[in-house]
C-alpha positions as CSV (number, residue, x, y, z in Angstrom):
1,E,0.0,0.0,0.0
2,L,1.0,3.6,-0.6
3,G,3.6,4.8,1.9
4,K,4.0,1.4,3.6
5,R,6.6,0.1,1.1
6,A,9.4,1.9,-0.7
7,P,8.3,2.5,-4.3
8,R,10.0,1.5,-7.5
9,W,11.5,4.7,-8.8
10,I,11.0,5.6,-12.4
11,R,14.4,6.4,-13.9
12,D,14.9,10.0,-15.0
13,N,15.7,9.0,-18.6
14,E,12.4,7.1,-18.9
15,V,10.3,10.3,-19.0
16,T,10.5,13.7,-20.8
17,M,7.7,15.4,-19.0
18,C,6.2,15.6,-15.5
19,M,4.1,12.5,-14.8
20,K,1.5,14.7,-13.1
21,C,1.0,18.0,-14.9
22,K,2.6,16.7,-18.2
23,E,4.8,19.8,-18.6
24,P,8.1,19.0,-20.3
25,F,11.3,19.0,-18.2
26,N,14.2,21.4,-18.8
27,A,17.5,22.1,-17.1
28,L,16.6,25.5,-15.8
29,T,13.0,26.0,-14.7
30,R,11.4,22.5,-14.6
31,R,13.8,19.9,-13.2
32,R,13.1,16.3,-12.3
33,H,12.1,15.3,-8.7
34,H,10.9,12.0,-7.4
35,C,7.8,11.4,-5.3
36,R,8.9,9.3,-2.3
37,A,5.5,7.6,-2.1
38,C,4.9,6.4,-5.7
39,G,8.3,6.8,-7.3
40,H,7.1,8.9,-10.2
41,V,9.2,11.6,-11.7
42,V,7.5,15.0,-11.2
43,C,8.4,18.7,-11.4
44,W,8.9,20.8,-8.3
45,K,5.4,22.3,-8.4
46,C,3.8,18.8,-8.4
47,S,6.1,17.5,-5.6
48,D,5.6,20.5,-3.3
49,Y,3.8,18.4,-0.7
50,K,4.9,16.4,2.4
51,A,3.5,13.4,4.1
52,H,4.5,10.9,6.7
53,L,5.6,7.6,5.1
54,E,5.5,4.4,7.1
55,Y,8.3,2.7,5.3
56,D,10.6,5.6,6.3
57,G,9.8,5.5,10.0
58,N,6.9,7.9,9.5
59,K,9.3,10.7,8.6
60,L,8.0,13.6,6.5
61,N,8.9,13.0,2.9
62,K,8.4,15.0,-0.3
63,V,5.4,13.5,-2.2
64,C,3.3,14.4,-5.3
65,K,-0.1,16.0,-5.1
66,D,-2.0,12.7,-5.9
67,C,-0.2,10.7,-3.2
68,Y,-0.6,13.5,-0.7
69,H,-4.4,13.4,-1.1
70,V,-4.5,9.6,-0.9
71,I,-2.3,9.4,2.2
72,I,-4.2,12.1,4.2
73,G,-7.5,10.7,3.0
74,C,-8.8,13.4,0.7
75,T,-10.1,13.1,-2.8
76,D,-9.2,15.4,-5.7
77,S,-12.1,16.0,-8.0
78,E,-9.6,16.7,-10.8
79,E,-8.7,13.0,-10.8
80,K,-12.2,12.3,-12.1
81,K,-11.7,14.4,-15.3
82,K,-12.1,12.3,-18.4
83,K,-8.7,11.8,-20.1
84,G,-8.2,13.1,-23.5
85,I,-6.8,10.8,-26.2
86,L,-3.3,12.1,-25.8
87,E,-3.4,11.7,-22.0
88,I,-3.4,7.9,-22.0
89,E,-0.2,6.9,-20.2
90,S,2.5,5.2,-22.2
91,A,3.0,2.4,-19.6
92,E,-0.8,1.8,-19.7
93,V,-0.9,1.1,-23.4
94,S,2.6,-0.4,-23.8
95,G,1.7,-3.2,-21.3
96,N,-1.3,-4.2,-23.4
97,S,-0.2,-3.5,-26.9
98,V,0.0,-5.3,-30.3
99,I,3.5,-3.9,-30.7
100,C,5.7,-1.2,-29.1
101,S,9.3,-0.1,-29.5
102,F,11.5,2.9,-30.1
103,L,11.4,4.2,-33.7
104,Q,13.1,7.2,-35.3
105,Y,10.3,9.6,-36.5
106,M,10.3,12.5,-39.0
107,E,7.4,14.7,-40.1
108,K,7.7,17.0,-43.1
109,S,11.1,18.7,-43.1
110,K,11.6,18.5,-39.3
111,P,14.7,16.6,-38.0
112,W,14.5,13.0,-37.1
113,Q,13.7,12.3,-33.5
114,K,13.5,9.2,-31.3
115,A,9.9,8.3,-30.2
116,W,8.4,5.4,-28.2
117,C,5.7,4.1,-30.6
118,V,2.8,1.9,-29.5
119,I,-0.2,0.3,-31.1
120,P,-2.6,-0.7,-28.3
121,K,-4.7,-3.8,-28.4
122,Q,-7.8,-1.8,-27.6
123,E,-7.1,0.7,-30.4
124,A,-5.2,-1.4,-32.9
125,L,-5.9,1.1,-35.7
126,V,-4.1,4.0,-33.9
127,L,-0.4,4.6,-33.5
128,Y,0.6,6.4,-30.3
129,M,3.9,8.3,-30.1
130,Y,5.6,9.2,-26.8
131,G,8.8,10.9,-25.9
132,A,9.8,8.1,-23.5
133,P,8.3,4.7,-22.4
134,Q,6.9,6.1,-19.1
135,D,5.5,9.4,-20.3
136,V,2.0,10.2,-19.2
137,K,0.9,12.0,-22.4
138,A,1.4,11.1,-26.0
139,L,3.2,13.6,-28.4
140,A,0.9,12.6,-31.2
141,T,-1.4,9.9,-32.5
142,I,-1.9,8.7,-36.1
143,P,-5.2,7.0,-37.0
144,L,-3.8,4.5,-39.5
145,L,-6.9,3.7,-41.5
146,G,-6.6,4.9,-45.1
147,Y,-2.8,5.6,-45.0
148,T,-0.6,4.2,-47.7
149,V,2.6,2.3,-46.6
150,D,5.8,3.0,-48.6
151,D,8.9,1.1,-47.7
152,T,10.8,1.7,-50.9
153,P,14.5,2.4,-49.9
154,R,15.8,5.8,-50.8
155,S,19.4,7.0,-50.4
156,A,18.3,10.1,-48.5
157,D,16.4,8.1,-45.9
158,L,17.7,6.4,-42.8
159,P,18.3,2.6,-43.0
160,H,15.2,0.4,-42.3
161,S,12.8,3.2,-42.9
162,F,9.2,3.4,-44.1
163,K,6.6,6.1,-44.8
164,L,2.9,6.5,-44.0
165,T,1.2,8.9,-46.5
166,Q,-2.3,10.2,-46.8
167,S,-3.1,13.2,-49.0
168,K,-0.5,15.8,-48.0
169,S,0.4,14.1,-44.7
170,V,3.7,12.2,-44.7
171,H,5.1,10.4,-41.6
172,S,8.5,8.8,-41.9
173,F,9.8,6.1,-39.5
174,A,13.0,4.1,-39.2
175,A,13.6,1.0,-37.1
176,D,16.9,0.0,-35.5
177,N,17.1,-3.1,-37.7
178,E,15.3,-4.8,-40.6
179,E,13.7,-7.4,-38.4
180,L,12.0,-4.8,-36.2
181,K,10.9,-2.9,-39.4
182,Q,9.2,-6.0,-40.8
183,K,7.4,-6.6,-37.5
184,W,6.0,-3.0,-37.6
185,L,5.0,-3.3,-41.3
186,K,3.2,-6.6,-40.6
187,V,0.9,-4.8,-38.1
188,I,0.6,-1.5,-40.0
189,H,-0.3,-3.2,-43.3
190,L,-3.4,-4.7,-41.6
191,A,-4.3,-1.5,-39.7
192,V,-4.3,0.8,-42.7
193,K,-6.9,-1.5,-44.3
194,G,-9.1,-1.4,-41.2
195,E,-8.2,-4.9,-40.2
196,T,-7.4,-5.5,-36.5
197,P,-4.0,-7.2,-36.2
198,E,-4.0,-10.1,-33.8
199,C,-1.7,-9.8,-30.9
200,Q,1.0,-12.3,-31.3
201,N,3.9,-12.7,-28.9
202,E,6.5,-12.4,-31.7
203,L,5.1,-8.9,-32.5
204,Q,5.6,-7.6,-29.0
205,V,8.8,-5.6,-28.9
206,N,9.7,-4.3,-25.4
């Protein structure tokens, strides 16, 4: 139970944003802190609470807003707000996904960036992209139905790359190796046709 056992700390490099308010971290004004109750990585504003934790001899420890309300027995009405589509936590969908892994991603003429990509079982026609595996808000989502898949190699592209195109929208991806690329293509080829890909263990990439 909360506060009775030491939590598993989420590593700093597993998140790019506060796991509570979802604001991105930076080196100056929004640094990373850990809630001593749940182990989540949060900003200073969201960790500006203190509560007695049983596992630490009932000493006062810095905790996040959510844990503070649970420990002192209050409820926060904000917790009952309906989550938007981007506010589904990465860990929540990654643990119940058709496929998930890091991919390099590029949109239009922007530079390539690394993204944690997930196709959830419950929404197998939607690709979610996160900055890191434990982020609590997606950077973007792509409804795959109707997209065209192009995996023709081009000299200007990264190795093991493929594109999703629809009208003027072009999304470029690149996997770390050819095997991973083919696993993604196997799933995406079904999703763009509106067919739900079956979750097979060999498609799960953690």
